[in-house]
C-alpha positions in Angstrom: 92.0 172.1 89.9 90.2 168.8 90.9 87.1 169.0 93.2 87.8 168.0 96.8 87.2 164.3 97.5 85.6 165.2 100.9 83.7 168.3 101.8 81.7 169.6 104.7 79.5 172.6 103.8 78.1 174.5 106.7 77.4 171.2 108.6 75.5 171.3 111.8 74.5 168.5 114.2 72.6 168.5 117.5 71.5 165.9 120.0 68.5 165.8 122.4 69.6 166.6 126.0 67.2 166.9 129.0 64.3 167.5 126.6 66.1 170.2 124.6 68.3 170.2 121.5 72.0 170.5 122.3 74.1 171.9 119.5 77.4 169.9 118.9 78.6 171.1 115.6 77.5 174.5 114.1 78.5 175.6 110.6 81.6 173.4 110.0 83.3 174.0 106.7 86.2 171.9 105.5 87.5 170.7 102.1 89.9 167.7 101.8 91.7 167.1 98.5 92.5 163.7 97.1 95.7 162.3 98.7 95.7 165.0 101.4 96.2 164.2 105.1 94.1 166.3 107.5 94.5 166.1 111.3 91.7 167.4 113.5 92.6 168.6 117.0 90.2 169.5 119.8 89.4 168.6 123.4 86.7 166.3 124.6 83.2 167.5 124.0 83.9 169.6 120.8 82.3 167.0 118.6 85.4 165.3 117.0 83.7 161.9 117.0 80.5 163.3 115.6 82.4 165.0 112.8 84.2 161.8 111.8 80.9 159.8 112.0 79.4 162.4 109.6 82.3 162.0 107.2 81.9 158.2 107.4 78.2 158.4 106.6 77.2 156.8 109.9 75.0 159.7 110.8 73.4 162.5 108.8 73.8 166.2 109.4 70.9 168.3 110.7 72.0 171.1 108.4 74.5 171.5 105.5 76.0 168.8 103.4 78.7 166.1 103.5 80.0 165.5 100.0 82.1 162.5 98.8 83.5 163.1 95.4 81.0 165.9 94.9 78.0 163.7 95.7 76.0 164.1 99.0 76.7 161.2 101.4 73.6 159.2 102.3 75.3 156.4 104.2 78.6 154.4 104.8 80.5 152.9 101.9 83.6 150.6 101.4 85.6 153.5 100.0 85.7 155.0 103.5 87.5 152.9 106.0 86.9 153.9 109.7 88.8 153.2 112.9 87.3 154.4 116.2 89.1 154.9 119.5 87.1 152.1 121.0 87.4 148.9 119.0 84.4 146.7 118.3 85.6 143.2 117.8 83.6 139.9 117.6 84.6 138.2 120.9 84.0 134.7 119.5 86.3 135.2 116.5 90.1 135.1 116.5 92.3 138.0 115.4 92.4 136.5 112.0 88.7 135.9 112.0 88.0 139.5 112.9 90.2 140.9 110.1 88.9 138.3 107.6 85.3 139.5 108.1 86.3 142.9 106.5 88.3 141.3 103.8 85.5 138.9 102.8 82.9 141.7 102.8 84.9 144.1 100.7 87.2 142.1 98.4 84.8 139.6 97.0 86.7 139.6 93.7 89.7 138.0 95.3 89.9 134.2 95.5 90.1 132.4 98.9 93.9 132.2 99.0 94.3 135.9 98.0 91.9 137.0 100.7 93.8 134.8 103.2 97.1 136.3 102.1 95.8 139.9 102.4 94.4 139.1 105.9 97.6 137.7 107.2 99.8 140.4 105.6 97.7 143.1 107.3 97.9 141.3 110.7 101.7 141.0 110.3 101.8 144.7 109.5 100.4 145.7 112.9 102.6 143.3 114.8 100.1 140.6 115.7 101.5 137.6 113.7 102.1 135.8 117.0 98.5 136.3 118.1 96.5 135.4 115.0 94.6 132.6 116.8 93.9 134.5 120.0 90.4 135.7 120.8 89.9 139.4 121.9 89.5 138.4 125.6 93.1 137.1 125.4 94.5 140.4 124.1 95.5 143.6 125.9 93.7 146.8 125.1 96.5 148.0 122.8 96.5 144.7 120.9 92.7 144.8 120.4 93.1 148.3 118.9 95.7 147.0 116.5 93.2 144.5 115.3 90.7 147.3 114.6 93.4 149.2 112.7 94.3 146.1 110.7 90.6 145.5 109.9 90.3 149.0 108.4 93.6 148.8 106.5 92.6 145.4 105.0 89.7 147.1 103.3 92.1 149.2 101.2 89.8 152.2 101.3 90.3 155.3 99.2 89.6 157.4 102.2 90.8 156.4 105.7 89.0 158.0 108.7 90.8 157.6 112.0 89.2 158.6 115.3 92.1 158.6 117.8 93.0 155.0 116.8 96.4 155.1 118.4 95.6 156.7 121.8 95.4 153.4 123.7 98.7 152.0 122.2 102.1 152.0 123.8 104.8 154.3 122.3 106.5 151.7 120.2 103.4 150.3 118.6 102.1 153.9 118.1 105.3 154.9 116.3 105.1 151.8 114.2 101.5 152.5 113.1 102.3 156.2 112.6 105.0 155.0 110.1 102.5 152.7 108.4 99.9 155.4 108.1 102.6 157.6 106.6 103.6 154.9 104.1 99.9 154.5 103.1 99.7 158.3 102.5 102.9 158.4 100.5 103.0 155.2 98.5 99.3 154.5 98.0 98.2 158.2 97.9 95.3 157.5 100.3 93.3 160.4 101.6 93.4 160.4 105.3 91.5 162.3 108.1 92.9 161.7 111.6 91.3 162.9 114.8 94.0 163.1 117.4 94.7 164.8 120.7 98.5 164.6 120.1 100.0 167.8 118.6 103.3 165.9 117.7 101.4 163.2 116.0 99.5 165.7 113.9 102.7 167.5 113.0 104.4 164.3 112.1 101.7 163.1 109.7 99.5 165.9 108.4 99.5 168.4 105.5 97.0 170.6 107.4 95.8 170.7 111.0 92.2 171.8 111.8 91.4 172.9 115.3 87.8 172.5 116.5 86.7 175.6 118.5 83.9 175.1 121.0 80.9 177.4 121.0 77.5 177.2 122.7 75.9 177.2 119.3 78.0 174.3 118.1 81.7 173.8 117.5 83.3 174.9 114.3 86.8 174.9 112.8 88.3 178.0 114.3 91.9 177.6 113.1 93.5 175.9 110.1 97.3 175.4 110.1 99.4 174.6 107.0 102.2 172.1 107.8 105.0 173.0 105.4 107.5 170.6 106.9 109.5 168.6 104.4 108.8 164.8 104.1 109.9 162.3 105.2 109.6 163.7 108.8 111.9 162.1 111.3 110.9 162.4 114.9 114.3 163.2 116.4 115.3 165.5 113.5 112.1 167.6 113.8 113.2 168.8 117.1 116.1 170.7 115.4 113.9 172.2 112.8 113.0 175.9 113.6 110.0 175.8 111.4 108.7 172.7 113.4 109.3 174.3 116.8 107.7 177.7 115.7 104.6 175.9 114.3 104.4 173.6 117.3 104.5 176.6 119.7 101.8 178.4 117.6 99.5 175.4 117.8 100.1 174.7 121.5 99.5 178.4 122.2 96.2 178.3 120.2 95.0 175.3 122.1 96.1 176.7 125.4 94.2 179.9 124.6 91.1 178.0 123.7 91.4 176.0 126.9 91.6 179.1 129.1 88.7 180.8 127.3 86.3 177.9 127.0 83.1 178.1 129.1 81.9 174.6 128.3 82.5 171.2 129.8 82.0 167.6 128.8 79.0 165.8 130.2 79.4 162.9 132.6 78.9 160.4 129.7 81.9 161.5 127.9 82.6 162.5 124.4 80.1 164.3 122.1 77.7 166.5 124.1 78.6 170.0 125.2 77.1 171.4 128.3 76.8 175.2 128.8 77.9 174.9 132.4 81.3 176.5 133.2 84.3 174.2 133.5 85.4 173.6 137.1 88.0 176.2 137.8 90.2 176.7 140.8 87.9 178.4 143.3 88.9 181.1 145.8 90.4 179.3 148.7 88.5 179.6 152.0 91.0 177.3 153.8 94.0 179.4 153.1 96.8 177.4 154.8 97.7 173.8 155.0 95.7 172.4 157.9 97.8 171.7 161.1 96.9 168.0 161.2 98.2 167.7 157.7 101.5 169.4 158.4 102.2 167.5 161.5 101.5 164.2 159.8 104.1 165.0 157.1 107.0 165.9 159.5 110.3 164.2 159.0 113.9 164.8 160.1 115.3 163.2 156.9 116.0 165.5 154.0 118.7 163.8 151.9 118.3 160.2 150.6 114.7 160.4 151.7 113.8 157.7 149.2 116.3 155.0 148.2 115.8 152.2 145.7 118.9 150.0 146.0 119.6 147.2 143.4 115.8 146.6 143.1 114.7 143.7 140.9 111.4 142.1 140.0 111.1 138.5 138.7 107.9 136.7 137.7 107.5 133.0 137.4 106.4 131.8 133.9 105.9 128.5 132.2 109.2 129.1 130.4 111.0 129.9 133.6 111.7 133.0 135.7 111.3 136.3 133.8 113.2 139.3 135.2 111.3 142.4 134.3 113.4 144.9 136.3 117.0 144.5 137.6 119.6 146.6 139.3 117.4 149.6 139.6 119.2 152.2 141.7 117.8 155.6 142.5 118.1 158.1 145.4 115.8 161.0 145.9 115.9 163.9 148.3 112.8 165.0 150.2 110.6 167.1 148.1 112.1 166.0 144.8 109.9 165.3 141.8 111.1 162.6 139.3 109.5 161.6 136.1 109.9 157.9 134.9 109.8 157.4 131.2 110.5 154.6 128.8 108.8 152.3 126.2 105.8 150.1 127.2 107.0 146.9 128.9 110.1 148.4 130.4 108.9 148.0 134.0 108.0 151.6 134.9 104.7 150.6 136.6 106.4 147.6 138.2 108.9 150.0 139.9 106.0 152.2 141.0 104.0 149.3 142.4 107.1 148.1 144.4 107.6 151.6 145.7 104.0 151.7 146.7 104.2 148.4 148.5 101.6 146.9 146.2 104.0 144.4 144.7 106.7 142.4 146.4 110.4 143.1 145.7 112.4 140.1 144.3 115.8 141.6 145.1 117.3 144.7 146.7 115.3 147.0 148.9 113.4 150.3 149.0 113.8 152.7 152.0 111.4 155.6 152.6 112.1 158.1 155.4 114.5 155.6 157.1 112.1 152.7 157.0 112.0 149.8 154.5 108.9 149.5 152.4 107.3 146.1 152.9 103.6 146.9 152.4 101.1 149.4 151.1 99.8 152.2 153.4 98.5 155.8 153.4 102.1 157.1 153.7 102.3 156.3 150.0 99.7 158.1 147.9 99.0 156.5 144.6 97.1 158.0 141.6 96.4 155.6 138.7 95.0 156.3 135.2 91.5 155.5 136.5 90.9 157.0 140.0 88.5 154.2 141.2 86.0 156.3 143.0 82.9 155.1 144.8 80.3 156.2 142.1 77.5 156.5 144.7 79.5 158.9 146.9 80.2 162.6 146.4 83.6 164.1 145.8 83.8 165.1 149.5 82.8 161.7 150.7 85.4 159.9 148.4 88.2 162.1 149.8 86.8 161.8 153.3 87.1 158.0 153.5 90.8 158.1 153.6 91.0 161.3 155.7 88.9 159.8 158.4 91.3 156.8 158.7 94.6 158.7 158.4 93.8 161.5 160.9 91.9 159.6 163.7 93.1 162.1 166.4 92.2 165.3 164.5 89.0 167.1 165.2 86.1 166.9 162.8 86.7 170.5 161.9 90.4 169.8 161.0 89.5 166.8 158.9 86.8 168.9 157.1 89.5 171.6 156.5 91.8 169.0 154.9 89.1 167.6 152.6 87.9 171.0 151.5 91.4 172.5 151.1 92.4 169.8 148.5 89.1 169.7 146.7 89.4 173.5 146.3 93.0 173.2 145.2 92.1 170.9 142.4 89.3 173.2 141.2 86.3 171.4 142.7 85.3 173.9 145.4 81.8 174.2 143.9 81.4 170.5 143.3 82.0 169.0 146.8 78.7 167.3 146.9 78.5 166.1 143.3 78.4 162.3 142.9 81.3 160.7 141.2 78.9 159.0 138.8 77.8 162.5 137.6 81.4 163.7 136.9 83.4 163.8 133.7 86.6 161.7 133.5 88.7 164.9 134.1 86.7 165.8 137.2 87.0 162.2 138.6 90.7 162.4 138.2 90.8 165.7 140.1 89.0 163.9 143.0 91.7 161.2 142.7 94.5 163.7 143.0 92.8 165.5 145.9 92.3 162.2 147.7 96.0 161.2 147.3 97.3 164.6 148.5 94.9 164.8 151.4 96.5 161.8 153.1 99.7 163.7 153.7 101.7 161.0 152.0 105.5 160.8 152.4 105.7 159.7 148.8 103.3 160.5 145.9 103.3 157.9 143.1 101.5 158.7 139.9 101.1 156.0 137.2 100.2 157.8 133.9 97.5 159.8 135.8 96.4 161.7 132.7 96.9 158.9 130.1 93.2 158.4 129.4 92.4 162.1 129.0 92.4 164.4 125.9 95.4 166.7 125.7 93.6 169.8 126.9 92.1 168.2 129.9 95.5 166.7 130.5 97.1 170.2 130.4 94.5 171.4 132.9 95.3 168.6 135.4 99.1 169.0 134.9 98.6 172.6 136.0 96.5 171.5 139.0 99.1 168.9 139.9 102.0 171.4 139.7 100.1 173.9 141.7 99.3 171.5 144.5 102.7 169.9 144.5 104.3 173.3 144.7 102.4 174.0 147.9 103.1 170.6 149.6 106.6 169.7 148.1 105.8 166.0 148.6 108.4 163.6 147.2 106.9 162.4 143.9 107.5 159.9 141.1 105.4 160.1 138.0 105.3 157.4 135.3 104.5 158.9 131.8 104.9 158.3 128.1 104.6 162.0 127.4 108.0 163.7 126.9 106.7 167.2 127.4 104.8 166.1 130.6 108.0 164.5 132.0 110.0 167.7 131.5 107.3 170.0 132.6 106.8 168.2 136.0 110.1 166.9 137.0 113.4 167.9 138.7 114.9 164.9 137.0 113.8 162.6 134.2 114.7 159.0 134.7 114.8 157.0 131.4 114.5 153.2 131.5 115.9 150.7 129.1 113.6 148.3 127.3 112.5 145.1 129.1 113.0 142.4 130.1 115.9 143.0 132.5 115.1 146.7 132.3 117.1 149.2 134.4 117.9 152.9 134.4 119.5 153.9 131.1 120.0 157.6 131.7 119.0 160.4 134.2 118.5 164.0 133.0 118.5 166.9 135.4 115.9 169.5 134.5 117.2 172.9 135.4 114.2 175.0 134.7 112.8 177.6 137.1 109.7 176.9 139.2 106.8 177.5 139.3 106.5 176.4 135.6 104.0 177.6 133.1 103.7 175.8 129.7 104.0 178.8 127.5 107.1 180.1 129.2 108.5 176.6 129.2 108.2 176.3 125.4 110.0 179.5 125.0 112.9 178.6 127.3 116.2 178.1 125.4 116.9 174.8 127.2 113.5 173.2 126.8 114.0 171.7 123.3 117.5 170.6 124.2 116.0 168.6 127.1 113.3 167.3 124.8 115.9 166.2 122.3 117.9 164.2 124.8 114.8 162.3 125.9 113.5 161.7 122.4 116.9 160.5 121.2 117.1 158.0 124.1 113.6 156.7 123.2 114.4 156.6 119.5 117.6 154.6 120.2 115.7 152.0 122.2 112.8 152.0 119.6 115.4 150.7 117.1 116.8 148.0 119.4 119.6 149.7 121.3 121.0 148.0 124.3 122.1 149.7 127.5 125.8 149.1 126.9 125.5 150.8 123.5 123.4 153.7 124.7 
């Protein structure tokens, strides 16, 4: 048997923190064979980026060895291509110029025309042929990430190291690049190590899945799952495979168990340092009932057709003429209903949400909430975005209090305090009321954002991919928080998401949108699952995978160019 192409032997790594040494990795052992695809799962703070940097030779271990083809690594090399989650592009160069840098540095044996052809072919591969001459400042975040992926692929490395490279991309581009990564693995026999927070992505691509397990003495690989699924793996078909569903449930249960058991949290800076402080958990509630001022603010005589979107459309002026993004969008919701809105990037999900929030004007049709037409933004419509936009110099309590002071001017100071503390306790920040937003992790900041929105006693809660920027386990935590708070308030809610499991977990109905432009509702799926919902029980429910299949099939049809009249 050939020696592994990559090996980690009892690797450890620590960083200085507050004058002490903080262990990040402790005793990591992993062997990767030539042509093998390994996916590494773990939540923020377990050292995934540190691990991939060690494999790339960007940093050296404090203990143990990193071996490449049996030789100790002492620095980076062209045989190891690396793509980070955060792209680093030269802002003064075009897309083609950025990719050409890598090609010129690595492929010096090719002549000028061959290097130009390789550069352009790789740019075409990631779907940026139309943007070759654009500078990074003229690109979206997802497009910039595609440039970073193209740059690594253009090097034609023997070993491809990918640190969550697809997390910022829309579903269509992500699927396209997943397919290209699979082609590289299959046809070119590249060795690939992928760090991801997406269980389905790992199952779609990997031969084995390694799970990083946190520990105060440094994370280690606690579980290693073989993926014996036959290739090629088709997304929609996997849902029918009992081996896939059984393995998926095992991995999710493993991650969920680690999530419940962990006693570590990410520091405020973000991704590689573990702190020994306990994660913020839901605290015992001192304010045990919804405050009176809150319940009175939320009263309404309307129960049915509480929210109605009638023939809603949105058109933007462009140089080429009017562009209709959304048209003929019709949806009625009863009071207390939760709807998930799902569809490919660019289908107008966020546009619909912004019109419902009164943040964007309506080009045609109308939106009525509690008997009144929506024509402007206001506290009766709570909005939670991907980034919570907190005042960094204010505490959690002060950030929530800003809105509460304005929405409840006639309530007593004690009542307003009850509202603030109730919701911060409900989202698990009962012991962090006075912590500054600048000192919080991204997950904690989003908890404050959720508390702030619910504390306003909104008639309508609008959530625009509220967990899209978080790792999967933090996302699971906050999904549980959201479900628990929503269960108590029963506020009417719409949540935009790309995550099929999240859509089903949260909603009474999943509303699927056709691709844009001229996007509209393509299908509505009623989710008949008992509440309150718990992830483990949901995965074992006989109807869950049937619901999942319906949504996945809809998205797959539109991924391949389906039209509404053919759906």
